TORLUM-805283 format. One line per 5 residues: number of its first residue (from 1); their letters; for each residue x, y, z of N, C-alpha, C. Coordinates in steps of 0.02 Angstrom, whole numbers, plus 50000, padded with zeros to 5 digits. Each point is the difference from the previous one (the first is absolute). Layout:
N
NUM> a> X/Y/Z/X/Y/Z/X/Y/Z; ... $
This chain:
82
1> tdgkr> 50040/49953/50004/49979/50070/49998/50034/50044/50012; 50061/49975/50001/50041/50092/50026/50042/49991/49937; 49972/49939/49923/50063/50004/49927/50054/49982/50045; 50016/49954/50042/50078/49982/49977/49994/49935/50031; 50078/49960/49984/49991/49941/49947/50053/49960/50058 $
6> lfiak> 49978/49938/50032/50040/49970/50042/50028/49939/49954; 50086/49997/49984/50023/49943/49989/50025/49947/50049; 49991/49944/49982/50038/49933/50045/50055/49987/49954; 50046/49998/50030/50056/49929/50002/50000/49938/50010; 50025/49931/49960/49979/49958/50034/50069/49952/49959 $
11> knvpv> 50022/49985/50025/50047/49944/49993/49997/49919/49955; 50003/50007/49928/50000/49930/49977/50040/49957/50026; 49971/49936/49975/50027/49957/50012/50032/49958/49949; 50047/49991/49991/50057/49970/49916/49935/49933/49995; 50003/49995/49925/49951/49941/49977/50032/49960/49983 $
16> argpr> 50071/50008/50005/50036/49941/49954/50037/49966/50059; 49959/49923/49974/50014/49954/50042/50041/49933/49979; 50037/50037/49963/50082/49977/50019/49989/49912/49949; 50048/49972/49990/50012/49939/49962/49964/49945/50023; 50007/49985/50065/49948/49944/50007/49947/49995/49962 $
21> alser> 49982/50070/50002/49892/49981/49975/50007/49974/49942; 50069/50003/49920/49973/49963/49967/49996/49956/50007; 49981/49971/49914/49981/49935/50001/50061/49969/49958; 50005/49932/49994/50056/49969/49970/50014/50031/49922; 49960/49989/49959/49995/50039/49935/50011/50089/49977 $
26> erqvl> 49963/50034/50076/50028/50064/50004/50068/49996/49997; 50056/49982/50067/50044/49990/49977/50048/49989/49952; 49948/49931/49975/50043/49994/49930/50033/50048/49938; 49912/50043/50006/50005/50056/49933/50046/50052/50050; 49995/50016/50051/50028/50096/50008/50106/49944/50015 $
31> alvsv> 49991/49953/50003/50092/49969/50007/50024/50014/49895; 49937/49996/49955/50029/49972/49961/50011/50075/49949; 49947/50052/50014/49979/50062/49990/50092/50064/50026; 49990/49962/50081/50050/50054/50007/50096/49979/49974; 49983/49933/49972/50058/50013/49980/50011/49996/49916 $
36> ghsdk> 49913/50053/49981/50031/50011/49902/49964/49975/49975; 49955/49947/50010/49964/49945/49970/49927/50057/49982; 49988/49998/49950/49968/50026/49956/49919/49962/50010; 49944/50040/50001/49921/49945/50038/50000/49918/49941; 50005/50048/49936/49998/49969/49965/50066/49897/50007 $
41> saaye> 50037/50021/50024/50073/49949/50005/49986/49979/50049; 49967/49999/50065/49984/50015/50063/49944/49931/50002; 49977/50029/49952/49940/49947/49999/50008/49910/49948; 50050/50043/49948/50021/49957/49976/50038/49916/50052; 50032/50045/50033/50058/49957/50038/49947/49997/50082 $
46> lgiae> 49952/50016/50021/49947/49930/50039/49930/49981/49978; 49995/49993/49918/49971/49970/49984/49944/50031/50017; 49957/50052/49975/49932/50039/50022/50013/50067/49945; 49931/50053/49988/49984/50033/49969/50045/50062/50015; 50014/50017/49964/50002/50087/50011/49952/50039/50017 $
51> gtvag> 49955/50000/50010/49956/50004/50049/50000/49999/50065; 50007/49942/50011/50014/49944/50071/50033/50030/50050; 50061/50034/49953/50046/50020/50006/50032/50080/50035; 49971/50012/49935/49948/50087/50034/49973/50005/50070; 49965/49961/50020/49926/49981/50044/50054/49982/50062 $
56> hlhag> 50044/49964/50007/50041/49973/50079/50055/50060/49981; 50006/50048/49936/50058/50035/50024/49969/50065/50048; 49926/50007/49965/49961/50073/50027/49987/49996/50083; 49986/49909/49967/49971/49980/50132/50063/50029/50022; 50057/49965/49950/50063/49997/50071/50024/50052/50003 $
61> lkklg> 49995/50069/49943/50019/50045/50051/49971/50045/50047; 49921/49983/49970/49977/50025/50049/50001/49994/50066; 50026/49912/50036/49999/49975/50048/50052/50048/50007; 50043/50006/49978/50069/50007/50034/50040/50094/50010; 49930/50036/49979/49980/50042/50004/50036/50057/49945 $
66> lssta> 50017/49973/49943/50041/50039/49956/49951/50019/49937; 50037/50023/49931/49948/50050/49980/50011/49996/49916; 50081/49949/50007/50014/49995/49907/50071/49948/50027; 49982/49983/49929/50075/49921/50021/50065/50056/50010; 50011/50072/49973/50070/50017/50024/50003/50000/50092 $
71> dlgll> 49930/50018/49993/50006/49992/50077/50012/49936/50042; 50021/49937/49965/49992/49950/50002/50095/49992/49988; 50006/49998/49968/50067/50003/49996/50037/50055/50036; 49970/50052/50044/50073/50058/50036/49960/49913/50052; 49970/49984/50029/49960/49980/50044/50063/49930/50015 $
76> raalg> 50040/49986/49950/50020/49942/49975/50055/50006/50037; 50044/50047/49962/50053/50049/49989/50005/50016/50083; 49954/50023/50008/50011/50038/50084/50030/49923/50061; 49970/49945/49972/49972/49945/50070/50096/49952/49944; 50032/50040/49939/50068/49964/50016/50006/49933/49948 $
81> ep> 49937/49988/49967/50000/49957/49950/50018/50020/49936; 50040/49974/49976/50048/49990/49908/49928/50005/49969 $
């Protein structure tokens, strides 16, 4: 009524659940993509469709709290993996 507005700040809890939340297939797809395989190459290697690889890749990145495959490469480098 007096024209003032109040803002309340709340700290957000991170949504990344970590590598234990990944399924076995998501781990396989992320491992291949992180070392430079394309979706098509990973699909051939795993014997699944390219669209399925894209789905596993998207789900795995979301579970790790990453937004792109470039972030996946940076994470791998930060962990000291070749």
